[in-house]
N, C-alpha and C positions, 0 to 999 in steps of 0.2 A: 571486615569482621567475618569470621567463619560461622557457619550455621550451628556448630556445636557449642558456640558461645552465647547463643540466643535462648538458652533454657527451654529447648524443645524436648519432647519426650523421646526416649530411645527408639520407640516404635517408628515415629515419624522420621527421626534422623537416619534410621536404617534405609527407609525408602528414598530419602534425599541422597544418601550416599550411593544407593543403587542406580539412581538417575545420573550420577556423575557430578553432582553439584557440591562445591566446597565453600566458595566465598559467596556471601550475600551481596546482592546489588545495593546501591545507595537507598533506593526506595524500600527494599526489604529490611535493611539494617535499621532504618529509622522507624518504619511502621510496625514491624513485628513486636518489639518490646511494648509499645504503646497499646497495641491491640490486645496483647496477652494480659496487660494490666486492666483491661476492660474499658479503656477510654474510647470515646468517639474520635475518629480521625478523618481529616480531609487531606487526601494525598494528591498532589499536583505532579503528574508524570505522564510521559508519552507511552504509547504502545511499544512493547519490546523492551521495557525497562524492568520487567519482572513483577508487575502488579499482581498477577494472579496468585503467585506464591506469597506476596506481601499480605494479602487479605486471606488467602486460602489456608496457610499453615496455622495461624491462630484460630481460624474458624474450625478446622479439623480437630484441633486440640480440645475445643469446647464441647464437641458433639458427644452426647451420651448414647452409645449404641444400644443400651438396654431400653431406651425410650424410642418407640417406633415413629413418633410424631416428627413432622418437619420442624427443624430447629434453626435453620438458616435459609435466608432467601437472598438470591443474587439477581439483580436486574441488569440486563445487558442490552445494548442497542440492536445487535444483529444476531441472526441465527448462527453464523460462523463463530462469533465470539462466545455465544452461549454454549455451543457444542465443544469448543476448545477448552473453555473453563471447566465444563463438566468432565471432560477427559482428564485434565490435569488433576482435578480434585479427586477423581476416582483413583487415579494412579497412586497418589500419595496417601490416600485414606483406605485403600483396600485391605491392608494387613490389619487395620483396626476394625474393619467391617462396616465402614461408613458407606451408606447408599446415597448416590448422587444422581439426580435426574435432570435432564434438560427439556424445556418446553418452548415451542416457537411456532409461529404461523407458517403456513405452507405445507404442513404435515398433518396427518390425521389426528384430530383432537381426541377421538375415541381411544386410539392407541396410547396417547399420552395420559389420559385418565386411567386407563388400565395399569400403566406403569406406576403411576402415583399410588394406586390402590395396593400394588404389590410391595410398597414400602419406599420411603425416601426420607433421609435425614437432612439433605441439602437439595434445594431446587434452584436451578439456574434457568432464567427465561427472559424472553422479550416482553416489553410492557403490555402490548395488546393481548397476547396469548395468556399471560399471567392473570390479567384482569378478567378475561373470559372464564378462565378456570375458577377464579375466586367467586365470580357471580354464579357459576354453576354449582358452587359448594364442593367442587372436586379438589380444591386446594385449600386446606385449613391453615390459618395463620395464628391461631390462638396460643401456640407454644413457640413462636419465633423468638429467639434470643439474639440473633445477629442479622442485621439487614445491611446489604452491600449494594451500592450503586456504582457500576463500572462504566467508565467513559460517559460520565453524566453530561458533558457538553455536547457529545454527539447525539445523545438521546434528545436533548433540547433542540438541536438543529433539525432533528427529524420530526419534531412536533409532538413529542411524547410527554411534555410537562404535566398536562392534565391527568394522563393515565398514571404517571409516577406518583403524583400527589394523592390520587385516589387509592393507589396501592398502599402507600405509606400510612395513610389515615386508618387503614384496616389492621395494621400491625400493632401489637401491644406497645404501649409507651415505654414500659420497662424493658428496654432492649439496648443493644450496642449498635451504632450505625457507623459504617465506614463508607466514605464517598471518594471516588477517584475521578479525576478530570484532567485533561491536558491543559485546558485553559480555565480561567476563573471569572466568567462573566457574572453580571449582577444577579441573574436568575439562579445561578448555582449558589452564590452567597446567600440568597434569600432562603434556599432550601436548607442550608447550614444553620441559619438563624432560627428557622421555623421548626425544623424536625430534629435537630441535633443538640446534645447537651455539652456545652463548653468544649467543642471539638479542638483537638490539637491539629495544627496545620503543618504538614510535611511537604516541602517543596524541593524538587530536584533542580539544581542550578541549570540555567539555559544552556550552558556549554555541554551539559550531559544529554541534552535532548536530541542532538543529531550526532552521528558518528563521524569522526575525522576520516574514516576509511572509505567514505563515499566521495568520489570525484564528481562534481556537479557542473554540467554544461547546459548551454541553451543554444537553440538555433532560431534565428529570426526568419520567418517564412510565411508566405501568404497561405490563407486557408485552403485554397484549391491545390496547393503544392505539397501539403503536409504528408499525405499518404505515400507518395512516391519518394519524398525526402526520407521518411522514416524507414521504408523497406530497403532503400539503397544503403542506408546507414547500417541496418541489420545485416545486409549481405556483406558489407565491408568488415564490420566488427565481429560477426559470428558469435553472438552471445550464447553461452551454454544454456542459460535459463533466464527468461526475461518476463517482466510484467508490463503491460501497456495499460495506461489509465485513460479512460474516456469519461466525459462529464455526464453523459446521459445513458440510459438503457439502450436507446436507439443507436447511439454512437457505438456502444460496445458490440451490439449485434452486427452492425455494418462493418466495423473494423475486423471482427472475427471472420466474417464471410470473405472480406477482401484479402486478408492474410492467407486464408486457405486457398483462394484462387491463385495467389502468387507462390504457392508451394510451401508455406510454413505450416508446421503442426501446431495449430492454435485452437483454443476454445475460450469462451467467454462466460463470466458469471455476473449476475446482477439480481436485483430483488424479485424479478418476475420468474426466475428459474425455479422449478420445483426442487425440493431439498434432495431428492434422490440423485438427480442429475448433477446438482452442485457438488455433492460429495464425490461423485464419480469423477468429475472434472478435476477437483482438487487432488484426488488420489492419483490420477494419471499424471498430473503436473509434478507432484512430489516424487513419483516413481520414474520420471524421465520419459514418459510416453508422449509428452507434449513439450514443445520448445517455448511457446508463448502463451501466457495467460492474460486475457483482456478483462478488465474489471472496472466497475465504478468504485468511487471512494468508499461508499457504504459497504459494498460487498467484500471489499478487501480489508476492512478494519478487523484487527485482531488475528489475521492470518499469520501463522508461524511456520514459514517454509524456508528451510535452509538451502543454500546453494544458488540463490538468485543473484546473477551477476550484473544485470542491467534493468533499470526502470526507465520506461519511456513515458513521459507525460505528453500524450498526444494533445490533450487539452490542458491548459493551465488551470489549476484548481480554483474553486470559487472562494476559498479562504486560505490564507497562508499556513494555518495549522495543518490543513489537509496535505500540503506539500511535505511537511515534516513526516507525517504518517506514511506518505507514499515512498519517500526515499528510505525510510526505515525498513522497507522490505528487503534491502540489499545492504552490503557492508556489515554482515553479521558474523559472529563467532571468529573474529580476528581476520576475516577475509575481506579483501577490497571489493568495491562495487562502483558502478557508474549510474548516474541519473542524467537523462537528456530531456530537456523541456523544449517543446516547440511553441514559439511565441509569435502571434500575429503582430504586425507593426504597431497597432494601436493598443496592444497589451503590454508594451515594454515597461510601463510604469510599475507593473506588478512585481517585476524582478527585484526592485529595490526594497519593496515591502517584505518580500520573502527573504532577502538577504539580511534585512534588519533582524528578522526572527531567528534565522539559522546562524547568524554571525559568520557567514562564509560567503565569499564572492563566487558567482558562477562565471565560468569561462565561455567566451563566444566560440562556437564551433562552426566550421565551414561545412556546408552540406556536401555529401559525397556525390560525385557525378555518376551518370549512367555507366560510363566506361569503367570507372573505379569499381562499381558494383559488379560489372560483368567480369572483370579481371579477378576479383575476389572469389566469385562463384567458380571460375575455372580452376583456381588454386585448390579449392575445396574438392572439386571433382577429381582432379589429378591425384590428390592425397588419398582419396577413397579408392581409386583404381589401384594405386600402389599398395594400399593396405590389403585389398582383396587379392592381389596377385601373391602377396606374402602369406595368405591364409590357405593352409593346406586343404582344409575342408571345402574350400571353393575350387581350388585347382584340381582336386580329385574328380570333379565333374566335367572338366574340360574335354576329356577324351570322348565323351558322349557326342560332342559336336565336331569331332576331328574331321570327318569326311566333308561336312558342309564348310568348315573353316578353310580347308585346303582348296575347296572350289572357289570360295570368295577370294582367297589369297592369289589365286591364278587370274581372277578377273580384275581385281583392284589392287592398287599399291598399298603398302602398310600405312602411308600417310593418309590416304583417302579413308581407309577403314578407321583409323584413329580419330580423324575429324568427324566421321559419322557417329562414333561412340560418344564423343564429347557433345555433339549437337543434340543427342538424345538425353544427355545428362544435365546440360546447362541450358537454362532458358535463354533464348535469343532476346537481347534487350530491345530490338526493334519489333519484336512480336509478342511482347508481354500482354497478357489479357488486361483489358481496361477495367479499372475499378472505380466506381463512382461512390464517393462518400458524401452524404447530404450535408450541405453547408449549414453551420451553426454560427450564430452571431458571436464574435469574439467578446470577451468580457470588456465592457467599456470602462476605461480608467477615468474616474472623476474624483480628483483630489478633494479632501475635505478642507475646512477652513485653514488649518495649519499644515496642510499636506504639501505634496510636491508641486511647486509652481502655482499654488493657489493664491488668490488675491486677498484672502482673509487675513486674520491675525497671524503674523509670523510668515506669511506667504510672500512670494515675489510677484510683483506686478510689472506692467510696462513691457519694454522691449526685451527684458530678460527672459520673458516667457517664450519668445520665438526661437524655435530651433534653427540654428544656422546650418549651412550645408555641411560644415565639418562635423557638427554634432550628429547629423543624419548618418554619418559613417560609424558612429560609436556602437557599442554593444552588439557586435556581430555584423554590423554593416547592413547596407541595402542589398537586396537580392542581386542587383545588377553588378555588384562587385565580384560576384562569384562566377561570372561568365567564363567559359573555357578560354584559357590562355591569358587571362587577366592576372597580373601579379601584384601583390600588396606586401610591402615591407613589414607591415604590422603582424604578419603571420610568421611562425617560426619555421624551421627548416623543412618540416614535413607539410607545411602550408595548410595546416588544419586548425591549429589552436591559436586564438587571439593572444596578443601580448599586452595590449593596453588596458583592456577591461574598463573602459570609461563608462560613466553613467550618462544616460540621455537626459536632456531637460524635457519636462513634461509641459505641454501647452495647456494653459487654462482657457485659451480662447475658443477651443473646440467645444461646442455645446453637445454634451453627451448625456444620456439618461441611462438609468439601470442600476447595476450593482455598485455600491460605494464601499471602498475600503477606508477605514479610519485607523489612524495610529493609536496605539495604546495611550490612554489618557485623554483622547479627544472626547468631547461630549457629543 
């Protein structure tokens, strides 16, 4: 359905056309008519499906610009998402004169109070900062007509439930409420029952949650080999723009430092970074001044950056939905992308759970060797030299070094000089700087009662739980399969991609504690 069929104002349609949008996405097509009719809506959809426009366009249409009061409140889990939503709403509402402000922690609250005093029709913010402003009486909610909860499940995961309920309780009961969430846990349903009036439920089919344009791979690798494995793969694949996901803030800092040491243009973002630096990093990444962005799941939620070709999951995510959000950073706007997940041997059971959600099998990928990485870097160096020699602006400076060059040519052979240039350009694989990444415990896989290999109801007990030697070779194989010179018929002609894609059996005999993943429907 086209946007001009959704009964939007000519003013808003002009801004939509200016932005180059014609067709509404599924979540927009289903949500906008309901929201325009004043109904409460629960929308179940992932990041990247067009949720901001789905709730933003109807909200903008309702704003009375003659009334200076705050008329719409949007609660978002992260600073990035709040800023992004504010920018989008401002872009589409500016011709109407709609004032949109974003508020979040990590920035001066005094400046935000000043901005609110200067006028705001729509306020987008994170729960903690919103509550702080409300308590200071800097944010008045008495004329709120529309309340929006964006990425509600993520806010629950971050422990914001109490803050959210406190904010909602202060908003007038006579309002419209729109709630968006990737998943629908019981806590979200309770919010719907408690704070919404006969909400309409819009759900985007699972097949629409992940793009078919993302090729998904995994590498089975020991924790202490992950960093070298990842950087070698980067050297071989030469991604144009990539995001590396780490599970913790410490991990992001260490990976960023390590990538810089190895010569990559990398920066990291996580919750402890001040907002000014976060915005600078994101701007540099968007403008191509960085090759690699390292991020936690929370920091990357809601990022809308085009041109990302590769996503590297250095750590497997703590929940399968986060995996969907991660790989959604690539494969956009009709362009293909790749995601590579590094999996510790005792995390292999998580792959099946992720695949059940994405409805797509990951392919096993053989780690690149140090020699392959070295050869790839040499190719890049040679291409750069060829490009530079073809660049007249560079060649025009050669004559400045003519006398010295002739002296060197008399002392050394052309081959020796070329080898010296390459040695300066390409890092020697035998002299790479050591990078130490602190060890973190892999996520222990502990199947629930009806889970994989469990002995409970529907599970498999007895000898079926023991992984045979043949099964140990499944899903990317053991690391010793990839020793130099070892050939395996299960890899195709370039000896990198697995053909069988078998599933491992998961042992229930291993006593592990910690994080438990349950299938949908499990109690």
